C-alpha positions in Angstrom: 36.9 -51.9 -223.4 33.2 -51.0 -223.3 30.5 -52.9 -225.2 29.7 -49.7 -227.1 32.0 -48.2 -229.7 31.6 -44.8 -231.4 33.3 -44.4 -234.8 33.1 -42.0 -237.7 33.5 -42.1 -241.4 36.1 -39.3 -241.2 38.9 -39.3 -238.6 38.6 -35.6 -237.6 34.8 -35.3 -237.3 34.3 -33.0 -234.3 30.7 -34.1 -233.8 31.7 -37.7 -233.6 34.6 -36.9 -231.3 32.1 -35.1 -229.0 29.7 -38.0 -229.0 32.4 -40.4 -228.1 33.6 -38.1 -225.3 30.0 -37.7 -224.0 29.7 -41.5 -224.0 32.9 -41.7 -221.9 34.8 -43.6 -224.6 38.4 -43.8 -223.2 40.1 -43.6 -226.6 39.9 -41.4 -229.7 37.7 -42.4 -232.6 40.7 -42.4 -234.9 42.3 -45.2 -232.8 39.3 -47.6 -233.3 39.1 -47.8 -237.1 41.7 -47.1 -239.7 40.2 -45.1 -242.6 42.5 -45.9 -245.5 42.0 -44.5 -249.0 43.9 -46.1 -251.9 45.5 -44.1 -254.6 42.6 -44.9 -256.9 40.3 -43.2 -254.3 38.8 -46.5 -253.0 38.0 -46.4 -249.3 38.9 -49.3 -247.0 38.0 -49.1 -243.3 39.8 -51.5 -240.9 38.8 -52.0 -237.3 41.9 -52.2 -235.0 42.2 -55.1 -232.7 44.4 -55.6 -229.7 45.7 -59.0 -228.7 45.2 -60.7 -232.0 45.5 -64.5 -232.0 44.2 -67.4 -234.0 41.0 -67.7 -231.9 39.9 -64.1 -232.1 41.2 -63.1 -235.5 38.3 -61.4 -237.3 36.2 -61.3 -234.2 37.5 -58.1 -232.5 34.0 -56.6 -232.2 32.3 -59.7 -231.0 29.3 -58.8 -228.8 29.8 -55.0 -229.2 27.5 -52.3 -230.4 29.0 -50.0 -233.0 27.6 -46.5 -233.6 28.8 -44.8 -236.8 28.5 -41.1 -236.4 28.2 -39.4 -239.8 27.9 -35.7 -240.5 28.6 -33.5 -243.5 32.1 -32.9 -244.8 33.6 -30.0 -246.8 35.9 -32.5 -248.6 33.6 -35.4 -249.3 30.3 -35.6 -251.2 27.2 -37.1 -249.6 27.6 -40.1 -252.0 31.2 -40.6 -250.8 30.1 -40.4 -247.1 27.2 -42.8 -247.7 29.5 -45.3 -249.3 31.9 -45.0 -246.4 29.0 -45.7 -244.1 28.1 -48.9 -246.0 31.7 -50.1 -245.9 32.2 -49.3 -242.2 28.9 -51.0 -241.3 29.8 -54.0 -243.3 33.3 -54.2 -241.7 31.8 -54.0 -238.2 29.3 -56.8 -238.9 32.0 -59.0 -240.5 34.1 -58.5 -237.4 31.4 -59.8 -235.1 29.5 -56.7 -234.0 26.1 -57.7 -232.6 24.6 -54.3 -233.3 25.5 -51.5 -235.8 23.6 -48.2 -235.8 24.1 -45.1 -238.0 23.8 -41.8 -236.2 23.2 -39.3 -239.0 21.6 -35.9 -238.0 20.9 -35.1 -241.7 19.8 -38.4 -243.2 21.1 -38.6 -246.7 18.5 -38.8 -249.5 15.6 -38.2 -247.1 14.7 -34.9 -248.8 13.7 -36.8 -252.0 12.2 -39.8 -250.3 9.0 -40.5 -252.0 7.7 -42.8 -254.6 4.7 -43.5 -256.7 3.1 -45.7 -254.0 3.5 -43.0 -251.3 0.1 -42.3 -249.7 1.1 -40.7 -246.4 3.4 -38.0 -247.8 2.2 -34.4 -246.8 2.4 -33.3 -250.4 0.1 -36.1 -251.6 -3.5 -34.9 -251.6 -5.0 -36.5 -254.7 -4.1 -38.5 -257.8 -2.5 -35.5 -259.6 -0.2 -34.8 -256.7 0.8 -38.5 -256.5 1.4 -38.6 -260.2 4.4 -36.2 -259.9 6.3 -38.8 -257.8 6.1 -41.5 -260.4 9.5 -42.9 -261.3 11.2 -41.6 -258.2 12.8 -44.0 -255.7 12.1 -44.3 -252.0 15.8 -43.4 -251.6 16.2 -43.2 -247.8 14.4 -46.5 -247.4 16.9 -48.0 -249.8 19.8 -46.4 -247.9 18.5 -47.9 -244.7 18.1 -51.4 -246.3 21.6 -51.2 -247.7 23.0 -50.5 -244.2 21.3 -53.6 -242.7 
């Protein structure tokens, strides 16, 4: 198995399948991580591991780089997809991945990413234009920090 692993937050994501194919990943993205949803709608990703024994249990991604490919979905909201990304990233790190990256062509929450201390935003020209951002979070920065 390669040291690079492409996964997705939905099993039939055509963009993620294409990225994995372009990276010459020899197996389907749906075969790398089980995307289980419980009856109460909680999401539980589980990375599949071959040759499980007492020494490597919980270390199936040791030394690997995991790339989570996330695009829009007609069936899941952006909040649901973001939460899936958090859980998949966490599961990858807990299973020994040395590097986890999110590949998200349309970064969630970036459209509203500004806050009261923003000085380099293109819409900020003076105090009154800065004042309209007071009370808003720097949401994509928070999203990135939560994925670390």
